[in-house]
C-alpha positions in Angstrom: 14.3 -17.8 7.3 14.9 -17.2 3.6 17.9 -15.1 2.6 17.7 -12.1 0.3 19.2 -8.8 -0.7 19.9 -6.3 2.1 17.8 -3.3 1.2 19.6 -0.4 2.9 22.9 1.3 1.8 24.3 0.4 5.2 23.4 0.0 8.9 23.5 3.7 9.5 21.0 4.2 6.7 18.6 1.7 8.3 19.0 3.5 11.7 18.0 6.9 10.0 14.9 5.3 8.5 13.9 3.8 11.8 14.3 7.3 13.4 12.0 8.7 10.7 9.6 5.8 11.4 9.5 6.5 15.2 9.1 10.3 14.6 6.2 9.9 12.2 4.5 7.3 14.3 4.6 9.5 17.3 3.3 12.5 15.2 0.1 10.5 14.4 -0.9 10.9 18.1 -2.9 7.7 18.2 -2.7 4.8 20.6 -0.9 1.7 19.3 0.6 -1.6 20.2 3.6 -3.2 18.3 5.3 -6.5 18.2 7.8 -8.6 16.3 7.1 -12.2 15.3 8.6 -14.9 13.0 7.3 -15.8 9.6 8.5 -18.0 6.8 10.1 -15.0 5.2 11.7 -13.5 8.3 10.9 -11.4 11.3 7.9 -9.2 10.8 7.1 -6.0 12.7 3.4 -5.2 13.1 1.4 -2.4 14.6 -2.2 -2.3 15.8 -3.3 1.3 15.8 -6.3 2.9 17.5 -8.8 1.5 20.0 -8.4 -2.2 20.1 -12.0 -2.7 21.3 -13.2 -1.5 17.9 -13.6 -3.8 14.8 -10.3 -4.4 13.0 -9.3 -3.8 9.5 -5.9 -4.6 7.8 -3.8 -2.3 5.7 -0.5 -2.8 4.0 1.8 0.0 2.8 2.7 0.3 -0.9 5.9 -0.7 -2.6 9.0 1.2 -1.3 6.6 2.7 1.2 6.4 2.8 5.0 3.7 1.9 7.5 3.6 5.2 9.4 2.8 7.3 6.3 0.3 4.6 5.2 -1.4 5.1 8.6 -1.3 8.9 7.9 -3.4 8.3 4.8 -6.0 6.1 6.5 -6.1 7.8 9.9 -9.7 8.9 9.5 -10.8 5.2 9.5 -9.7 5.0 13.2 -12.9 6.8 14.1 -14.7 3.4 13.7 -11.9 0.8 13.4 -8.6 -0.2 14.7 -6.0 -1.0 12.1 -3.6 -3.9 11.9 -0.6 -3.0 9.7 2.5 -5.0 9.2 5.8 -3.6 7.8 6.4 -5.4 4.5 9.6 -7.5 4.7 12.3 -6.1 2.5 10.9 -2.6 2.4 11.3 0.5 4.6 10.2 -0.2 8.1 11.2 -2.5 10.9 10.6 -5.9 9.5 13.4 -8.1 8.1 15.6 -5.8 5.9 16.2 -8.4 3.2 14.2 -8.7 0.0 13.2 -12.3 -0.2 9.4 -12.4 -1.0 8.6 -13.3 -4.6 5.5 -11.7 -6.2 5.8 -14.1 -9.1 5.3 -17.1 -6.8 2.5 -15.4 -4.9 4.5 -15.3 -1.7 3.0 -12.0 -0.6 -0.2 -13.9 -0.1 1.4 -16.5 2.1 3.1 -13.8 4.2 -0.2 -11.9 4.7 -1.8 -15.2 5.8 0.9 -15.8 8.3 0.4 -12.2 9.7 -3.3 -12.7 10.1 -3.0 -16.2 11.6 -0.5 -14.9 14.1 -3.1 -12.4 15.2 -5.9 -15.0 15.3 -7.8 -13.5 12.4 -9.8 -15.7 10.1 -11.6 -13.0 8.0 -11.0 -9.2 7.8 -11.7 -6.2 5.7 -8.6 -4.7 3.9 -7.6 -1.2 2.7 -4.6 -1.3 0.3 -3.0 1.0 -2.2 -0.6 1.0 -5.1 1.8 -1.9 -4.9 0.0 -3.4 -1.9 -3.1 -4.0 -4.0 -1.1 -6.6 -6.0 0.1 -8.1 -2.7 -3.6 -8.2 -1.6 -4.6 -10.0 -4.8 -1.9 -12.6 -4.2 -3.6 -13.2 -0.9 -7.2 -13.1 -2.3 -6.2 -15.6 -5.0 -5.2 -18.3 -2.5 -7.3 -17.4 0.5 -10.5 -15.8 -0.8 -12.5 -16.9 2.3 -10.4 -14.7 4.5 -11.4 -11.4 2.8 -14.5 -9.6 4.0 -14.5 -6.5 1.9 -11.7 -4.3 0.5 -10.7 -0.8 -0.6 -8.2 -0.8 -3.5 -6.8 2.7 -3.8 -4.8 3.7 -6.9 -4.3 0.0 -7.3 -1.6 -2.1 -8.9 -2.3 -5.7 -10.0 -5.2 -4.8 -12.3 -3.9 -2.6 -15.2 -1.0 -0.2 -15.7 -0.5 3.0 -17.8 1.4 3.1 -21.1 5.0 2.1 -20.3 6.9 4.6 -22.6 5.2 7.8 -21.4 5.5 6.5 -17.8 9.2 5.8 -18.1 9.9 9.1 -19.9 8.1 11.2 -17.3 9.9 9.3 -14.4 13.5 8.9 -15.7 14.3 12.5 -16.2 13.4 13.8 -12.7 14.8 10.7 -10.9 18.1 10.9 -12.9 18.4 14.6 -12.0 17.8 13.8 -8.3 20.2 10.9 -8.3 23.1 12.9 -9.6 22.3 16.2 -7.9 20.0 15.6 -4.9 18.5 18.9 -3.7 15.1 20.4 -2.8 14.7 21.4 -6.4 15.3 18.0 -7.9 13.3 16.3 -5.2 10.4 18.7 -6.0 10.5 17.6 -9.6 10.1 13.9 -8.5 7.2 14.8 -6.1 5.5 16.8 -8.9 5.1 13.6 -10.8 4.0 11.4 -7.9 2.0 13.8 -5.8 2.6 15.0 -2.3 4.8 17.9 -3.4 3.2 20.2 -0.8 3.6 17.8 2.1 6.9 18.2 4.0 6.6 14.8 5.6 6.1 12.9 2.4 9.0 14.9 0.8 11.2 14.0 3.7 10.4 10.3 3.3 11.1 10.3 -0.4 14.4 12.1 0.2 15.4 9.4 2.8 14.0 6.5 0.7 15.9 7.5 -2.5 19.1 8.3 -0.6 19.3 5.5 2.0 17.4 2.5 0.5 17.8 0.2 -2.5 14.4 0.6 -4.2 12.3 -2.3 -5.4 12.3 -1.7 -9.2 10.3 -4.7 -10.3 6.8 -4.0 -11.2 3.9 -5.6 -9.3 2.3 -8.7 -10.6 -1.0 -8.3 -12.5 -3.8 -10.8 -12.1 -6.5 -12.2 -14.5 -9.9 -13.7 -14.2 -8.6 -17.3 -13.8 -6.3 -16.2 -10.9 -9.3 -14.7 -9.0 -12.0 -17.2 -10.0 -12.8 -18.1 -6.4 -12.7 -14.5 -5.1 -16.1 -12.9 -4.8 -15.8 -10.4 -1.9 -17.1 -6.9 -2.6 -14.6 -4.3 -3.6 -14.4 -0.5 -3.6 -11.8 0.6 -6.2 -10.7 4.3 -6.1 -8.6 5.4 -9.0 -7.6 8.6 -10.7 -7.5 9.5 -14.4 -4.2 11.4 -13.8 -2.4 8.6 -12.0 0.8 8.0 -14.1 1.0 4.4 -12.9 -2.5 3.0 -12.8 -5.0 5.3 -14.6 -8.6 5.0 -13.7 -9.9 4.2 -17.3 -7.7 1.2 -17.6 -8.1 0.0 -14.0 -11.9 0.2 -14.1 -12.2 -1.5 -17.5 -10.0 -4.4 -16.5 -11.6 -4.7 -13.0 -14.9 -5.5 -14.7 -13.2 -8.4 -16.5 -11.3 -10.0 -13.6 -13.5 -9.7 -10.5 -16.6 -11.8 -10.1 -17.9 -10.1 -7.0 -19.5 -6.7 -6.9 -17.1 -3.8 -7.7 -18.0 -0.2 -6.6 -16.0 2.4 -8.5 -14.9 5.8 -7.2 -13.1 8.2 -9.5 -10.8 10.6 -7.6 -8.9 13.6 -8.7 -5.3 13.3 -7.7 -1.9 12.1 -8.8 -0.6 8.7 -7.6 -0.3 9.9 -4.1 -3.6 11.4 -3.0 -3.7 14.7 -1.0 -5.3 15.1 2.4 -8.7 16.3 1.1 -8.9 13.4 -1.4 -8.0 10.9 1.4 -10.7 12.4 3.6 -13.3 11.7 0.9 -11.9 8.2 0.2 -12.0 7.3 3.9 -15.6 8.6 4.2 -16.7 6.5 1.2 -14.8 3.5 2.6 -16.6 3.7 6.0 -19.9 3.8 4.1 -18.9 0.9 2.0 -17.7 -1.3 4.9 -20.7 -0.6 7.2 -23.6 -0.8 4.8 -24.3 -4.4 3.8 -26.7 -3.2 1.1 -24.2 -0.7 -0.3 -24.0 -1.9 -3.9 -24.2 1.2 -6.2 -22.1 1.0 -9.4 -20.4 4.3 -8.5 -20.5 7.0 -5.9 
């Protein structure tokens, strides 16, 4: 196993995060199986949620995110699929709590391959969002034949928003929260990201910023040469008001880097979509996954 930086403030902090994990997993009220297994980068905890007799899709939570709330976003997909979802090593969850996977060396792709091979999967659809879109592209770059189709929601890895406005809007509320954590300063953070009306997401961000050492390195971005062999169909859902990965930049760059068919869906939300937006995204995703002739340029 590779060594790396321990990502919690201390053991008690990790225990509190695991308690939140267990509570929010139970609140989903869905059947699931879970297991731990070894990978090159350390022990990985993985959940298979839903009816295991249904076709399987794979989802991976975003950067500094957590599997249970990622499942909360994509729960409507369980009507027709079961979901394979690993906890990313070195991020909140139950996998190895040491940050040792390098995005620069495309090691997320190697880790994803090991997760799929452990489960006997040779090809599968993906649903990824935010930072995990870049993780997915690391995988698609080196193992394009293992991707059936994919939803990329508010995706990293393609194009980002202007850095200075992004930093200015984030630094002030995060600094206020860091020095004076309270419901008011937390609300100012959530106002930027989205999810400000969701108590569960607010509780997670409060725990994450107080107990966990955040990954502050930006996700890797990919170009046409990186993905020259990747031709699987993509559904890309992005928002013009996403502070990190705005739709105009993402859609324009996507046309340049992906050789396969790209279906674009503009959504109206901040970086974290609300429940109504996710219901629509999941409905479009089901249509996209299940109709082999579904190849409109936009919904």
